[in-house]
C-alpha positions in Angstrom: -39.1 -4.0 19.3 -36.3 -2.3 21.2 -34.2 -5.4 21.1 -34.9 -6.1 17.5 -33.7 -2.7 16.3 -31.1 -2.4 19.0 -28.9 -5.1 20.4 -30.3 -7.8 18.0 -29.7 -5.7 14.9 -26.4 -4.0 15.9 -24.4 -7.1 17.0 -20.9 -5.6 17.1 -19.6 -3.2 19.7 -17.3 -1.5 17.2 -20.2 -1.0 14.7 -22.2 0.6 17.6 -19.4 3.1 18.2 -19.2 3.7 14.4 -22.9 4.6 14.2 -22.7 7.1 17.0 -19.6 8.8 15.5 -21.4 8.9 12.1 -24.3 10.7 13.8 -21.9 13.3 15.1 -20.5 13.8 11.6 -24.0 14.2 10.2 -24.6 16.8 12.9 -21.8 18.9 11.4 -19.4 18.2 14.3 -15.8 18.9 13.6 -14.5 16.9 16.6 -15.6 13.9 18.6 -14.1 12.8 21.9 -14.7 9.2 23.1 -13.9 8.7 26.8 -13.7 5.3 28.4 -13.8 4.5 32.1 -14.7 1.2 33.8 -18.2 2.5 34.5 -19.2 4.4 31.4 -18.4 5.4 27.8 -18.9 9.1 26.9 -19.2 10.2 23.2 -19.1 14.1 23.0 -19.1 16.2 19.8 -19.3 19.9 18.9 -22.1 19.5 16.3 -25.2 21.5 15.9 -27.0 19.9 18.9 -30.7 19.2 19.4 -33.6 21.3 20.7 -36.4 20.1 22.9 -38.6 19.6 19.8 -35.8 17.7 18.0 -35.6 15.2 20.8 -39.3 14.7 21.0 -40.2 14.7 17.3 -37.0 13.1 15.9 -34.7 11.3 18.3 -37.5 9.7 20.3 -39.5 8.8 17.2 -38.6 5.2 16.4 -37.0 4.6 13.0 -37.7 8.2 12.0 -34.9 9.8 9.9 -35.0 13.5 9.2 -32.0 12.8 6.8 -34.1 10.5 4.7 -37.1 13.0 4.9 -34.8 15.9 3.8 -35.7 18.0 6.9 -32.5 17.4 8.9 -30.9 20.8 8.2 -33.9 23.0 7.7 -32.8 26.5 8.7 -29.4 25.3 9.9 -27.5 25.4 6.6 -28.5 29.0 6.1 -27.0 29.9 9.5 -23.6 28.3 8.7 -23.5 29.2 5.0 -23.1 25.6 3.7 -24.8 23.8 0.8 -26.7 20.6 1.0 -24.6 17.6 1.9 -24.9 13.8 1.9 -25.2 11.9 5.1 -23.5 8.9 6.6 -26.8 7.5 8.0 -30.4 7.6 6.9 -32.1 4.6 8.7 -33.2 6.2 12.0 -32.0 3.3 14.1 -28.3 4.2 14.7 -29.3 5.8 18.0 -30.1 2.3 19.4 -26.4 1.6 19.3 -26.5 3.2 22.8 -28.5 0.1 23.9 -25.9 -2.2 22.5 -23.1 -0.5 24.6 -24.9 -0.1 27.9 -28.3 -0.3 29.6 -28.5 3.3 30.7 -28.1 6.5 28.6 -27.9 10.2 29.5 -28.2 12.4 26.4 -27.1 16.0 26.9 -27.5 18.3 23.9 -27.5 22.0 23.2 -28.0 24.1 20.1 -26.1 27.4 19.5 -27.9 30.0 21.8 -30.3 27.4 23.1 -31.0 25.7 26.4 -29.2 22.5 27.3 -31.5 19.4 27.0 -31.0 16.4 29.2 -32.7 13.0 28.4 -32.4 10.0 30.6 -33.2 6.5 29.1 -33.1 3.3 31.0 -33.2 0.6 28.3 -34.1 -2.1 30.9 -37.6 -0.6 31.3 -38.4 -1.7 27.8 -37.5 -5.3 28.7 -39.8 -5.7 31.7 -43.1 -6.4 29.8 -43.0 -7.6 26.2 -46.8 -6.8 25.9 -46.3 -3.2 26.7 -46.5 -0.8 23.8 -43.2 0.9 23.0 -44.5 4.5 23.3 -46.0 3.7 26.7 -42.6 3.5 28.3 -41.7 7.0 29.7 -38.4 8.7 29.7 -37.2 11.8 31.6 -36.5 15.0 29.6 -35.3 18.1 31.4 -33.2 21.2 31.0 -30.0 22.7 32.4 -27.9 25.9 32.1 -25.0 24.2 30.4 -22.9 21.1 29.8 -21.7 19.2 32.9 -18.2 20.2 33.9 -16.9 16.7 34.4 -17.3 15.6 30.8 -14.3 15.9 28.4 -15.8 17.4 25.2 -14.5 19.4 22.2 -14.5 23.2 22.2 -17.7 24.8 21.1 -21.0 26.3 22.4 -23.2 23.6 20.8 -23.0 19.8 20.6 -24.2 16.5 22.0 -23.0 14.3 24.8 -23.9 10.6 25.1 -23.1 9.2 28.6 -23.6 5.4 28.4 -23.5 3.6 31.8 -23.9 0.0 33.0 -21.7 -1.2 30.2 -22.6 -4.6 28.6 -19.0 -5.4 27.7 -15.5 -4.9 29.2 -13.2 -2.6 27.2 -9.7 -3.8 28.0 -6.5 -2.5 26.3 -6.6 -5.1 23.5 -10.2 -4.1 22.6 -9.4 -0.4 22.8 -6.4 -0.9 20.4 -8.6 -2.8 18.0 -11.2 -0.1 18.2 -8.7 2.6 17.4 -7.4 0.6 14.4 -11.0 0.2 13.1 -11.7 3.9 13.6 -8.7 4.7 11.4 -10.6 2.9 8.6 -14.1 4.4 9.4 -13.4 7.8 7.7 -11.6 7.3 4.3 -8.0 6.8 5.4 -6.9 7.1 1.7 -7.9 10.7 1.4 -11.1 12.2 0.0 -13.0 15.4 -0.2 -14.6 14.9 3.2 -14.3 18.0 5.4 -11.9 17.9 8.4 -13.4 15.6 11.1 -11.3 14.7 14.2 -11.9 11.7 16.5 -10.0 11.3 19.7 -10.0 8.4 22.2 -9.4 9.3 25.9 -8.8 6.3 28.3 -7.2 7.5 31.5 -6.8 3.9 32.7 -4.4 3.2 29.8 -2.1 6.2 30.3 0.7 4.3 32.0 0.6 1.4 29.5 0.7 4.1 26.7 3.8 5.7 28.3 5.6 2.3 28.4 4.7 1.6 24.8 5.8 5.1 23.6 9.2 4.5 25.3 9.4 1.1 23.5 8.6 2.7 20.2 11.4 5.3 20.6 13.9 2.5 21.3 12.7 -0.1 18.9 14.8 -1.5 16.1 13.9 -0.7 12.5 12.6 -4.3 11.8 10.3 -4.1 14.9 6.7 -2.9 14.4 5.3 0.1 16.2 3.0 -0.5 19.2 -0.4 1.2 19.1 -1.0 4.0 21.6 -4.6 4.0 22.8 -5.0 7.7 23.9 -4.9 10.4 21.3 -6.3 11.5 18.0 -7.2 9.0 15.3 -4.4 9.4 12.7 -3.7 7.4 9.7 -0.3 7.5 8.0 -1.3 5.0 5.4 -0.8 7.4 2.5 2.7 8.2 3.6 3.3 4.4 3.6 1.7 3.7 0.2 2.9 6.8 -1.8 5.8 6.0 -4.2 6.1 2.4 -2.8 3.2 0.6 -4.6 1.6 -0.1 -7.9 -1.5 2.0 -8.1 -4.5 2.1 -10.4 -6.8 5.0 -10.1 -10.3 5.1 -11.7 -12.5 8.2 -11.8 -16.0 8.7 -13.2 -16.5 12.0 -14.9 -18.9 14.5 -13.4 -21.6 13.7 -16.0 -20.9 9.9 -15.4 -20.3 9.2 -19.1 -16.6 8.6 -19.0 -14.2 6.5 -17.0 -10.7 7.9 -16.5 -8.0 5.4 -15.5 -4.4 6.0 -14.5 -1.8 3.3 -13.7 1.3 4.3 -11.7 4.2 2.2 -10.4 6.1 3.4 -7.4 5.5 7.0 -8.2 6.1 6.7 -12.0 3.3 7.0 -14.5 2.8 4.0 -16.7 -0.3 5.0 -18.7 -3.4 7.2 -18.6 -6.5 6.3 -20.6 -10.1 7.4 -21.0 -13.1 5.3 -22.2 -16.9 5.6 -22.3 -18.8 4.3 -19.2 -20.4 0.9 -20.0 -22.3 0.8 -16.6 -25.4 3.1 -16.8 -26.4 2.0 -13.2 -23.2 3.7 -11.9 -23.7 7.0 -13.7 -24.8 9.0 -10.7 -22.5 7.5 -8.1 -19.5 9.8 -8.6 -17.4 6.6 -8.4 -13.7 6.9 -7.5 -11.3 4.0 -6.8 -7.7 3.7 -5.8 -6.3 0.2 -5.7 -2.8 -0.5 -4.6 -0.6 -3.6 -5.1 2.1 -4.0 -2.5 5.2 -6.0 -3.4 7.4 -7.6 -0.7 9.3 -4.4 0.0 6.2 -2.3 0.4 4.6 -4.9 2.7 7.6 -4.8 5.1 7.4 -1.0 5.3 3.6 -1.1 5.8 3.9 -3.5 8.7 6.6 -1.4 10.4 4.7 1.9 10.0 1.2 0.7 10.7 1.9 -1.8 13.4 0.0 -4.6 11.6 0.7 -6.5 8.3 -1.2 -5.1 5.3 -3.4 -8.3 5.1 -4.7 -7.7 8.7 -5.3 -4.0 8.0 -7.7 -4.9 5.2 -8.2 -5.2 1.5 -10.5 -3.0 -0.7 -12.7 -0.8 1.5 -16.0 0.7 0.3 -16.9 4.2 1.4 -20.4 5.6 1.0 -20.7 9.4 1.5 -17.3 9.4 3.1 -17.9 6.7 5.6 -16.9 3.1 5.4 -19.5 0.4 4.7 -18.8 -2.4 7.2 -17.5 -5.1 6.9 -16.4 -4.7 3.3 -12.6 -4.8 3.2 -12.0 -6.9 6.3 -9.6 -9.8 6.1 -12.3 -12.5 5.8 -14.6 -10.5 3.5 -14.8 -11.2 -0.2 -17.3 -8.6 -1.4 -15.5 -8.1 -4.8 -15.1 -11.8 -5.3 -11.2 -11.6 -5.6 -10.5 -14.6 -3.4 -12.8 -16.8 -5.4 -10.9 -15.8 -8.6 -7.6 -16.3 -6.8 -8.5 -20.0 -6.1 -8.7 -20.6 -9.9 -5.1 -19.6 -10.4 -2.7 -18.5 -7.6 -0.2 -17.1 -10.1 -2.7 -15.7 -12.6 -5.0 -13.6 -10.4 -4.7 -11.1 -7.5 -6.6 -11.9 -4.3 -7.7 -9.8 -1.4 -4.4 -10.4 0.3 -2.5 -8.9 -2.6 -4.2 -5.5 -2.8 -5.4 -2.7 -0.6 -7.4 0.4 -1.4 -10.6 2.3 -1.5 -13.8 2.6 -3.6 -15.9 5.7 -2.9 -19.5 6.2 -4.1 -22.3 8.7 -3.5 -25.3 7.4 -1.5 -27.8 7.2 -4.4 -30.7 4.8 -5.0 -29.6 1.2 -5.3 -26.7 1.5 -2.9 -28.3 1.3 0.5 -26.7 -0.3 3.6 -28.3 -3.3 5.3 -30.1 -2.1 8.3 -28.0 -4.3 10.6 -25.0 -2.1 9.6 -22.6 -5.0 9.7 -23.5 -6.8 6.5 -22.6 -4.4 3.8 -24.9 -3.2 1.0 -28.3 -4.6 0.0 -27.8 -6.7 -3.1 -29.2 -4.9 -6.1 -28.3 -4.8 -9.9 -26.6 -1.5 -9.1 -24.3 -3.2 -6.6 -23.6 -6.0 -9.0 -22.6 -3.4 -11.6 -20.2 -1.8 -9.1 -18.5 -5.1 -8.4 -18.2 -5.9 -12.1 -16.7 -2.4 -12.8 -14.0 -2.7 -10.0 -13.0 -6.2 -11.2 -12.8 -5.3 -14.9 -11.5 -1.7 -14.8 -9.3 -2.0 -11.7 -8.3 -5.5 -10.8 -7.9 -7.1 -14.2 -5.9 -4.1 -15.5 -3.7 -4.2 -12.4 -3.2 -7.9 -13.0 -2.1 -7.3 -16.6 0.8 -5.2 -15.2 1.6 -6.9 -12.0 1.2 -10.6 -12.9 2.3 -10.4 -16.5 5.2 -8.0 -16.0 6.5 -7.3 -12.5 6.1 -10.9 -11.3 8.2 -12.2 -14.1 11.2 -10.5 -12.5 11.7 -12.1 -9.1 14.1 -9.3 -7.9 11.4 -6.7 -8.5 9.6 -7.9 -5.4 12.4 -6.3 -3.3 12.7 -3.1 -5.3 11.2 0.2 -4.0 11.5 2.0 -7.4 11.0 1.1 -11.1 14.7 0.5 -11.9 13.9 -3.2 -12.6 11.0 -2.3 -14.9 13.2 -0.1 -17.0 15.3 -3.2 -18.0 14.9 -4.2 -21.6 12.8 -7.3 -21.0 10.3 -5.6 -18.7 10.2 -2.4 -20.7 9.3 -4.5 -23.8 6.4 -6.0 -21.9 5.2 -2.6 -20.8 5.3 -1.4 -24.4 3.2 -4.4 -25.5 0.7 -3.7 -22.7 0.3 0.0 -23.6 0.1 -0.7 -27.4 -2.6 -3.2 -26.8 -4.6 -0.8 -24.7 -4.2 1.9 -27.4 -5.5 -0.6 -30.0 -8.6 -1.5 -27.9 -11.8 -0.2 -29.4 -13.2 2.8 -27.5 -10.1 3.4 -25.4 -8.2 6.7 -25.8 -4.6 6.8 -24.7 -4.1 10.2 -23.1 -0.5 9.7 -21.8 2.2 7.1 -21.3 5.7 7.0 -19.9 8.4 7.2 -22.7 11.0 5.9 -20.3 9.1 2.7 -19.9 7.5 2.5 -23.3 10.6 2.7 -25.5 12.8 0.9 -28.1 15.0 -1.4 -26.1 18.7 -2.1 -26.9 19.1 -4.1 -30.1 21.3 -6.5 -28.2 18.3 -7.6 -26.1 16.3 -10.6 -27.0 13.2 -8.5 -26.4 14.2 -6.0 -29.1 11.9 -7.4 -31.9 8.8 -7.7 -29.7 9.4 -4.2 -28.4 9.7 -2.8 -31.9 6.5 -4.5 -33.1 4.6 -3.1 -30.0 5.9 0.4 -30.7 5.0 0.2 -34.4 1.5 -0.6 -33.4 1.5 2.2 -30.8 2.9 4.8 -33.2 0.3 3.8 -35.8 -2.6 4.0 -33.3 -1.6 7.4 -31.8 -0.1 9.0 -34.9 3.1 9.9 -33.0 5.5 10.9 -35.8 8.5 11.2 -33.6 7.9 7.6 -32.4 7.5 6.4 -36.0 10.8 7.9 -37.0 12.6 6.2 -34.1 11.1 2.9 -35.1 12.3 3.3 -38.7 15.8 4.3 -37.5 15.9 1.2 -35.2 14.9 -1.0 -38.2 17.7 0.4 -40.3 20.2 -0.1 -37.4 19.3 -3.7 -36.9 19.6 -4.5 -40.7 23.1 -3.1 -40.7 23.9 -5.3 -37.7 22.4 -8.4 -39.3 24.7 -7.9 -42.4 27.8 -7.6 -40.2 26.8 -10.6 -38.1 26.1 -12.7 -41.2 29.6 -12.0 -42.4 31.1 -12.9 -39.0 29.1 -16.1 -38.9 30.3 -17.2 -42.3 34.0 -16.4 -41.4 33.5 -18.3 -38.1 32.0 -21.3 -40.0 35.0 -21.5 -42.3 37.4 -21.2 -39.4 35.6 -23.9 -37.5 35.8 -26.2 -40.5 39.5 -25.7 -40.7 39.8 -26.1 -36.9 37.9 -29.4 -37.1 40.3 -30.8 -39.7 43.2 -29.7 -37.6 41.7 -31.3 -34.5 41.4 -34.7 -36.2 45.1 -34.7 -36.9 46.0 -33.6 -33.4 43.8 -35.8 -31.3 46.6 -37.4 -29.4 48.1 -34.0 -28.5 44.7 -32.7 -27.3 44.3 -35.5 -24.8 47.6 -34.5 -23.1 46.2 -31.1 -22.4 42.6 -32.2 -21.5 42.9 -31.2 -17.8 44.1 -27.7 -18.5 41.5 -27.2 -21.2 38.7 -28.1 -18.7 40.0 -25.6 -16.2 40.4 -22.8 -18.6 37.1 -23.4 -20.4 37.2 -20.1 -22.2 40.7 -18.8 -22.2 43.5 -21.1 -23.4 46.8 -19.4 -22.7 48.6 -19.9 -25.9 51.9 -18.3 -26.8 50.7 -17.2 -30.2 47.5 -17.0 -32.2 46.4 -19.5 -34.9 45.0 -18.3 -38.2 41.4 -19.3 -37.2 41.4 -17.2 -34.0 42.9 -14.2 -35.8 40.2 -14.4 -38.5 37.3 -14.8 -36.1 38.4 -11.9 -33.8 39.0 -9.8 -36.9 35.4 -10.3 -38.0 34.1 -9.7 -34.5 35.9 -6.4 -34.4 34.5 -5.5 -37.9 31.0 -6.3 -36.7 31.1 -3.9 -33.8 33.1 -1.2 -35.7 30.5 -1.4 -38.5 27.8 -0.6 -36.0 29.7 2.4 -34.8 30.3 3.5 -38.4 26.6 3.1 -39.3 25.6 5.1 -36.2 27.9 7.9 -37.2 26.6 7.9 -40.8 23.0 8.2 -39.5 23.9 11.0 -37.1 25.7 12.9 -39.9 22.8 12.4 -42.2 20.4 13.9 -39.6 22.7 16.9 -39.0 23.1 17.6 -42.7 19.3 17.3 -43.1 18.9 20.1 -40.6 17.5 18.0 -37.7 17.4 19.6 -34.3 19.1 17.2 -32.0 18.5 17.4 -28.2 20.9 16.7 -25.5 19.2 13.4 -24.9 19.7 12.4 -28.6 23.5 13.1 -28.3 23.8 11.2 -25.0 22.0 8.2 -26.3 24.2 8.2 -29.5 27.4 8.5 -27.5 26.3 5.8 -25.1 25.8 3.3 -27.9 29.2 4.2 -29.5 30.9 3.8 -26.1 29.4 0.4 -25.5 30.4 -0.9 -28.9 33.9 0.5 -28.3 34.0 -1.4 -25.0 33.3 -4.6 -27.0 36.0 -3.9 -29.5 38.6 -3.3 -26.7 37.6 -6.5 -24.9 37.8 -8.5 -28.1 41.3 -7.0 -28.8 42.4 -8.1 -25.3 41.3 -11.6 -26.0 43.4 -11.4 -29.2 46.6 -11.1 -27.1 46.0 -14.5 -25.5 43.9 -16.2 -28.2 41.8 -19.4 -28.0 38.4 -17.7 -27.5 36.5 -17.7 -30.8 32.9 -16.6 -30.1 33.1 -14.1 -27.3 30.2 -12.0 -28.5 27.8 -15.0 -28.9 25.6 -16.4 -26.1 27.0 -19.5 -24.5 25.8 -21.7 -21.6 28.6 -22.6 -19.2 30.0 -22.2 -15.7 30.1 -18.4 -15.1 32.3 -18.8 -12.1 35.0 -20.6 -14.1 34.8 -17.9 -16.8 35.2 -15.0 -14.4 38.1 -16.7 -12.6 39.9 -17.5 -15.9 39.3 -14.1 -17.4 40.8 -12.4 -14.3 43.8 -14.7 -14.1 44.5 -14.7 -17.8 43.4 -11.3 -19.1 42.7 -8.8 -16.4 46.2 -8.8 -14.7 47.9 -8.5 -18.1 45.9 -5.4 -19.1 45.2 -3.9 -15.7 46.4 -0.3 -15.2 49.9 -0.1 -13.8 50.2 -0.5 -10.1 47.0 -2.5 -9.4 46.6 -6.2 -8.7 43.5 -8.1 -9.5 42.6 -11.1 -7.4 39.8 -13.7 -7.5 38.4 -16.2 -5.0 35.5 -18.7 -5.6 33.8 -21.4 -3.5 34.3 -23.9 -6.3 30.5 -24.5 -6.7 29.2 -24.7 -10.3 27.0 -21.9 -11.6 25.9 -22.8 -15.1 23.8 -20.3 -17.1 23.5 -18.5 -20.4 25.6 -15.4 -21.0 27.7 -13.4 -23.4 31.4 -13.8 -22.5 32.4 -10.5 -24.0 29.9 -8.7 -21.8 31.3 -10.3 -18.6 34.7 -9.0 -19.8 33.3 -5.5 -20.1 32.0 -5.7 -16.5 35.4 -6.8 -15.1 37.4 -4.3 -17.2 35.3 -1.4 -16.1 35.4 -2.3 -12.4 39.2 -2.7 -12.5 39.5 0.6 -14.4 37.4 2.5 -11.9 39.3 1.0 -9.0 42.6 2.3 -10.6 41.1 5.8 -10.9 40.3 5.7 -7.2 44.0 5.0 -6.4 43.5 1.4 -5.5 46.5 -1.0 -5.5 44.3 -4.1 -5.1 40.8 -5.1 -6.3 39.3 -8.4 -5.3 36.4 -10.4 -6.8 34.9 -12.9 -4.3 32.4 -15.4 -5.8 29.9 -17.6 -4.0 27.0 -19.6 -5.2 23.9 -20.4 -3.1 22.6 -23.9 -2.8 19.3 -25.2 -4.1 17.5 -26.0 -7.4 17.7 -22.3 -8.5 21.0 -21.0 -7.2 22.1 -17.4 -7.2 25.7 -16.2 -7.9 26.8 -13.5 -5.5 29.9 -11.5 -6.5 31.5 -9.2 -3.9 33.8 -6.7 -5.5 36.0 -4.5 -3.3 39.2 -2.4 -3.5 41.5 -0.4 -1.3 41.1 2.9 -3.1 39.6 6.2 -1.8 36.0 4.9 -2.0 33.0 6.6 -3.5 33.3 10.3 -4.0 31.1 12.5 -1.8 29.5 13.9 -5.0 27.7 10.5 -5.4 24.8 11.0 -3.0 23.5 8.4 -2.8 26.4 6.3 -4.1 24.0 4.4 -6.4 24.1 7.5 -8.7 27.5 6.2 -9.9 25.5 3.8 -12.2 23.5 6.6 -13.9 24.4 7.5 -17.4 26.9 10.4 -17.7 27.6 10.7 -13.9 31.3 11.1 -13.3 33.8 13.0 -11.0 36.7 12.5 -13.4 37.4 13.5 -17.0 35.8 10.2 -18.1 32.5 9.8 -20.0 30.4 8.6 -17.1 29.4 5.5 -19.1 31.7 2.7 -17.6 29.6 1.9 -14.6 26.4 2.5 -16.6 27.5 -0.2 -19.0 28.2 -2.5 -16.0 24.7 -2.0 -14.7 23.3 -2.6 -18.3 25.1 -6.0 -18.6 24.1 -7.1 -15.0 20.5 -6.2 -15.5 20.6 -7.9 -18.9 21.3 -11.1 -16.9 18.2 -10.3 -14.7 20.7 -9.5 -11.9 21.2 -6.6 -9.5 24.2 -4.5 -8.6 24.2 -2.5 -5.3 26.6 -0.3 -3.5 27.5 -1.7 0.0 27.8 1.0 2.7 30.3 -1.0 4.8 33.9 -1.9 3.8 34.5 -5.5 2.7 37.5 -5.9 5.1 40.3 -3.9 6.8 42.6 -4.4 3.8 39.9 -3.7 1.2 38.4 -0.6 2.7 37.5 1.3 -0.4 34.6 0.9 -2.8 32.4 -2.2 -2.2 29.8 -3.6 -4.6 27.5 -6.6 -4.4 26.4 -8.2 -7.7 23.7 -10.9 -7.7 22.8 -13.0 -10.7 20.0 -15.6 -10.8 20.4 -19.0 -12.5 
């Protein structure tokens, strides 16, 4: 019997330690100290302790649990002024963990104001005769004046000490480090309402190795992981690692259990907050809470450095019952919630256990009991099945709709530690669609959403129409009048643009017809200039303009000027109508006018050289060739006086779809900013990576004064309205808009490009 409920039932040394620590917690201990030496393990706490009667009638009573009977704290709670509490254990067999760890036990316990009790148990005596009745084996129970002085124990007049001797296993450094890692996950490392409870490991034999590892940690490089120190308190910095670096979905059951409250956040920014009725009656009394995190590549790197192990080795979704972890749920090879089975059905459609980390917390109510062996999770019941279904449907599937359907579509977002990529038009349109569908779901109440993510995207974006439809649905569902007005204004604005574009297309069609006729009569002359035409694919340096080019550019300028005029009319109409315009309204209006004006200026510069007929339309061509030709043919002609613009390429092709006029805007703004910084030279250095999906990298550097100290960090230069001159603060903001519209990134480099170009330095990356 002793072996069945002892070593044969508790088959893991770590689980044995867990059970004894949990007993200390249930005894109202605030601190536990676990001391390791080659000969013994000592577990000492400052809990309420046990009397002579407690040891005889409870501890020595096989499988008796005063916690289950409800008599564990009779008379004690009144003394300390605390209300009834839930317990980590209730089986009455956790005490046999001592047998798993060693063959001899000395239990020393004292209540406040009581006499110290000393119990000696030699577990080998139970193994001598299998026919002998369990209660016939005698143990020694005596008294003493106080705790032994040679035991390291927490401060306090009461408590319990377990001295386990004749150890059954060797506890080397590797095993002690693994124990410390597992203890960090025993008490909810993600934060809960559990009262302070401190666990400390003391291993004098590891002091020197700890000193060497601490020295290594102080001198390690940033990319090297921390080494785990054995001695010391169990601390868990996991929340510092996860906060503001991950995508988080939080689910909370209301106090009455009738409502489920869900909140999705991405790297510290709210996405949406909803409430719905609880469709799981078997969970109504569980006080369920869940926090599930998705770590992108950037967050996983930070996690490994701070925690000393990769996130996948730390664990996945842990289950906590009454504040303590249910083992082994959440370990690397455990699939309690069935995520890995789903993942096998579609690697790019579902999240698996390796993709997420988090916690699920429940109250220990009927239907959620641990298996007696303590290392096999919960007993399978309909209640447990309802819990698994709830986590999959309300947490994992909703997290997938955001991560898989939105963030994974942008490959650069894997490296981002904020939501700047999600604020791009394409991703923002997808977020708007997600939130509008949630709001339209029967029984779901949308409490809050992020207007910076759920917004009307720029009309230039291909995602404009889908974004507008999603917001129309959202405005109708929520009754948001301000949102409805913005949708109507956007519809009017796009209609005006469509009229102007139709006029431009018709003019372009007539010009192309005349050009085709002219080309037929000049075929021989065209062949003579074929080589030059191939090199300057976009910008043919002609001495004068032909009628077709003038007509086309004229209509392009009309199209953009018409947009400015329509915007001004609408704004004047709102002012005359008595509308109260906010600072944000004015900034947004002026930003649109500034961007259109940039397009007009760039089109006008094309007009001085001619030959480029459709600069505002999308084209698919070699972007490297276009950048080189624009700089050589246009930039140096129009560059501010005193600055030279140079360009170098690696001659590799980089074919993709883009708007030539927007690339001109990027180059013009970067040159203008370099001139304002007193630069005499600005260089554009282009290189294309190899492979089936190459990336264009453009290094831009000048010899000016560099980034102003007011830009802290320097990336603030790309924010709307940020400037240190008398400018609008929109030039670099437009640059970032265009680059992100190409699914690219633009970053400030902290180091100078070279000794000659030691001013501002930018790196632009554009995927194919």
